[in-house]
ZAMARGU-4260 file (C-alpha; in steps of 0.2 Angstrom, whole numbers, plus 5000, padded with zeros to 4 digits):
<rodrens>
0) 4987/5020/4661 | 4989/5004/4651 | 5001/4990/4654 | 5012/4997/4640 | 5013/5014/4649
5) 5018/5006/4665 | 5031/4995/4656 | 5039/5010/4648 | 5038/5020/4664 | 5046/5007/4675
10) 5060/5005/4662 | 5063/5024/4661 | 5063/5027/4680 | 5072/5011/4684 | 5086/5014/4672
15) 5087/5033/4677 | 5089/5029/4696 | 5101/5014/4692 | 5112/5025/4682 | 5111/5039/4695
20) 5117/5028/4709 | 5131/5022/4698 | 5136/5040/4694 | 5135/5046/4712 | 5146/5031/4717
25) 5159/5036/4704 | 5158/5054/4710 | 5161/5049/4728 | 5176/5039/4724 | 5185/5052/4713
30) 5181/5066/4726 | 5187/5055/4740 | 5204/5052/4731 | 5206/5070/4728 | 5202/5076/4746
35) 5207/5062/4757 | 5224/5071/4761 | 5214/5086/4766 | 5203/5076/4777 | 5218/5068/4785
40) 5228/5084/4787 | 5213/5093/4795 | 5208/5078/4806 | 5190/5079/4799 | 5179/5067/4809
45) 5172/5052/4800 | 5154/5057/4804 | 5156/5074/4798 | 5164/5068/4782 | 5150/5056/4778
50) 5135/5066/4784 | 5140/5084/4783 | 5150/5083/4767 | 5145/5068/4756 | 5127/5066/4761
55) 5124/5085/4757 | 5135/5084/4741 | 5125/5070/4732 | 5109/5080/4729 | 5120/5094/4721
60) 5128/5083/4709 | 5113/5073/4705 | 5103/5088/4700 | 5118/5096/4691 | 5120/5081/4679
65) 5101/5076/4679 | 5099/5081/4660 | 5114/5071/4655 | 5107/5056/4665 | 5090/5057/4658
70) 5097/5057/4640 | 5108/5042/4643 | 5094/5033/4652 | 5081/5036/4638 | 5094/5031/4624
75) 5099/5015/4634 | 5083/5007/4637 | 5074/5013/4621 | 5088/5007/4610 | 5087/4990/4618
80) 5068/4990/4615 | 5071/4994/4597 | 5084/4981/4595 | 5071/4968/4602 | 5059/4975/4589
85) 5047/4980/4603 | 5045/4998/4596 | 5040/4990/4579 | 5028/4979/4587 | 5020/4993/4597
90) 5018/5004/4582 | 5012/4990/4571 | 4998/4987/4584 | 4990/5004/4580 | 4999/5014/4594
95) 5005/5031/4586 | 5022/5038/4589 | 5014/5052/4598 | 5005/5041/4610 | 5021/5031/4613
100) 5028/5047/4620 | 5015/5048/4634 | 5024/5037/4647 | 5041/5045/4642 | 5034/5062/4646
105) 5026/5055/4662 | 5043/5049/4668 | 5051/5066/4663 | 5038/5075/4673 | 5043/5064/4689
110) 5061/5069/4686 | 5057/5087/4682 | 5047/5089/4698 | 5061/5081/4708 | 5074/5092/4700
115) 5064/5108/4704 | 5061/5103/4722 | 5080/5099/4724 | 5086/5115/4716 | 5074/5127/4725
120) 5074/5121/4743 | 5084/5104/4747 | 5101/5108/4739 | 5102/5126/4746 | 5099/5120/4763
125) 5111/5106/4761 | 5124/5117/4753 | 5125/5127/4770 | 5132/5112/4779 | 5143/5106/4764
130) 5151/5123/4761 | 5154/5126/4780 | 5162/5109/4781 | 5173/5114/4766 | 5178/5130/4774
135) 5183/5121/4790 | 5192/5106/4784 | 5196/5107/4765 | 5200/5125/4761 | 5201/5142/4769
140) 5186/5153/4768 | 5186/5164/4753 | 5177/5180/4757 | 5182/5196/4748 | 5177/5214/4751
145) 5170/5227/4738 | 5176/5243/4732 | 5168/5259/4725 | 5151/5254/4733 | 5135/5264/4729
150) 5119/5259/4737 | 5102/5266/4743 | 5099/5261/4761 | 5082/5269/4762 | 5071/5281/4753
155) 5081/5296/4748 | 5097/5290/4758 | 5112/5285/4748 | 5129/5278/4754 | 5146/5278/4746
160) 5160/5268/4753 | 5177/5268/4744 | 5183/5251/4751 | 5176/5238/4763 | 5187/5225/4771
165) 5176/5210/4775 | 5187/5201/4788 | 5189/5216/4799 | 5171/5222/4795 | 5177/5240/4792
170) 5179/5252/4778 | 5186/5269/4773 | 5180/5283/4763 | 5162/5283/4769 | 5149/5295/4764
175) 5130/5296/4767 | 5119/5309/4759 | 5100/5312/4763 | 5089/5320/4750 | 5072/5327/4750
180) 5067/5325/4732 | 5081/5332/4723 | 5087/5344/4737 | 5102/5339/4748 | 5097/5339/4766
185) 5112/5332/4775 | 5129/5324/4772 | 5140/5314/4783 | 5157/5308/4779 | 5170/5298/4789
190) 5188/5293/4786 | 5185/5275/4792 | 5170/5265/4799 | 5168/5248/4808 | 5153/5238/4814
195) 5148/5236/4832 | 5139/5219/4832 | 5134/5220/4850 | 5125/5236/4849 | 5120/5234/4830
200) 5128/5251/4826 | 5141/5258/4815 | 5156/5268/4822 | 5162/5282/4812 | 5180/5289/4815
205) 5186/5307/4809 | 5169/5312/4804 | 5161/5328/4798 | 5143/5332/4795 | 5134/5345/4785
210) 5116/5350/4788 | 5109/5361/4774 | 5095/5374/4776 | 5080/5376/4764 | 5090/5386/4752
215) 5102/5371/4749 | 5117/5383/4752 | 5117/5388/4770 | 5123/5374/4781 | 5130/5370/4798
220) 5144/5358/4801 | 5150/5347/4815 | 5165/5336/4817 | 5173/5325/4829 | 5185/5310/4832
225) 5172/5297/4834 | 5153/5294/4834 | 5141/5280/4831 | 5125/5279/4820 | 5111/5267/4816
230) 5112/5265/4797 | 5101/5253/4787 | 5115/5242/4781 | 5124/5227/4787 | 5142/5220/4785
235) 5134/5206/4774 | 5129/5220/4761 | 5147/5223/4757 | 5153/5205/4756 | 5154/5193/4741
240) 5154/5177/4751 | 5159/5161/4741 | 5144/5153/4733 | 5132/5163/4744 | 5118/5162/4731
245) 5119/5143/4732 | 5115/5143/4750 | 5098/5152/4747 | 5082/5144/4743 | 5072/5151/4728
250) 5061/5161/4740 | 5076/5168/4749 | 5084/5172/4732 | 5069/5181/4725 | 5068/5192/4741
255) 5087/5195/4740 | 5086/5200/4722 | 5072/5212/4726 | 5082/5220/4740 | 5097/5222/4730
260) 5087/5231/4716 | 5078/5242/4729 | 5095/5247/4737 | 5105/5248/4721 | 5118/5237/4727
265) 5130/5231/4713 | 5125/5219/4700 | 5112/5205/4702 | 5116/5195/4687 | 5124/5180/4697
270) 5109/5179/4708 | 5096/5181/4694 | 5105/5167/4684 | 5105/5155/4698 | 5086/5158/4701
275) 5082/5157/4682 | 5093/5141/4681 | 5083/5133/4694 | 5067/5136/4685 | 5074/5131/4667
280) 5084/5116/4672 | 5069/5104/4675 | 5062/5108/4658 | 5078/5100/4650 | 5071/5083/4656
285) 5057/5085/4643 | 5068/5091/4629 | 5081/5078/4631 | 5068/5064/4633 | 5060/5070/4616
290) 5077/5070/4608 | 5082/5053/4615 | 5067/5044/4610 | 5067/5051/4593 | 5085/5046/4590
295) 5085/5028/4598 | 5067/5022/4593 | 5074/5015/4576 | 5082/4998/4575 | 5099/4999/4567
300) 5113/4986/4564 | 5125/4997/4575 | 5115/4994/4591 | 5115/5007/4605 | 5133/5011/4603
305) 5130/5025/4590 | 5115/5032/4599 | 5125/5032/4616 | 5139/5042/4607 | 5127/5054/4599
310) 5118/5056/4616 | 5134/5060/4625 | 5139/5073/4612 | 5122/5081/4613 | 5121/5081/4632
315) 5139/5088/4634 | 5135/5101/4620 | 5119/5106/4630 | 5129/5108/4646 | 5143/5118/4637
320) 5130/5129/4628 | 5122/5133/4645 | 5139/5137/4653 | 5143/5149/4639 | 5127/5158/4639
325) 5127/5161/4658 | 5145/5168/4656 | 5138/5181/4644 | 5125/5185/4656 | 5137/5187/4670
330) 5147/5200/4659 | 5131/5209/4655 | 5130/5204/4637 | 5114/5194/4638 | 5099/5195/4650
335) 5099/5181/4663 | 5082/5175/4658 | 5088/5173/4640 | 5104/5165/4645 | 5097/5150/4654
340) 5082/5147/4643 | 5092/5149/4626 | 5099/5131/4627 | 5081/5124/4630 | 5075/5134/4616
345) 5088/5128/4604 | 5088/5110/4609 | 5069/5111/4609 | 5069/5115/4591 | 5081/5101/4587
350) 5070/5089/4597 | 5054/5095/4587 | 5063/5092/4571 | 5069/5075/4576 | 5052/5070/4583
355) 5044/5074/4566 | 5056/5064/4557 | 5056/5049/4569 | 5040/5041/4563 | 5046/5041/4545
</rodrens>
């Protein structure tokens, strides 16, 4: 690395972290104004507010708005360099525009790695404490059950539940069928079920069981008021806990998605979108850095104002584009992989076009 590279890299990272600190300070002020009544009403301890809530909230917002802050940082200090004719002097000394991008992309690499580590492991762990604080002191726990549940709990064993009530950990309209290939071996139905957490068993009420012979027609039946059974499923399989995917690390999320697919439990779009977003978001640092340098490296009479305006518009357009595409993915109209990468692809093309025109 040359002195010029270090100079630009220090400008880039210094400006980014300075703006990041200012932004997080503003977030804390607005959030405190909004929630201070809740804190006072629920008598939340000051230590819990500071360390359990705000200290665990800051990484979340820092990573969420990282692309926007990268863009603003690049435009801010690059336009100032251009205004002082530093960019002209650099290019006039024989440094190509392509070579000028080297320290910018090095800085973007540092931010991208930080964003990936935050999103994949740090933030999910912090969210567990933050969301638990919110459920305790800010808002009531929002946890809803499911209806018309179909899932495979093991090889050849399928479960149907008409409705599951998450707060009572009970359900009604229960059926479990066991198959040997395509042949039905047994079937067990119950009017209601609930989970015995002490013995890790399911209690079945008003049940009836059919055991079929090899011909698939002849069968024996048993019935009763109550029985218990060990079934490969847990109450958590029937819950949609608020922001549960945000509390799982990327490794846990991958295992969870694989398990849901193997057991055919509902849709996995929300979990897949979250996982793909953690992988795609760090690349936005490179794309928005490319666009920012290409836009603000020219010296203009208007100064940095016009570039800041364009930068803000493009940044919010990027975030809006990502939100819309993920909405289509949740509804099943678009694959999660395409939904989270589409903004990167579109703005990557825009960045390449601006990059080719910038030296001219």
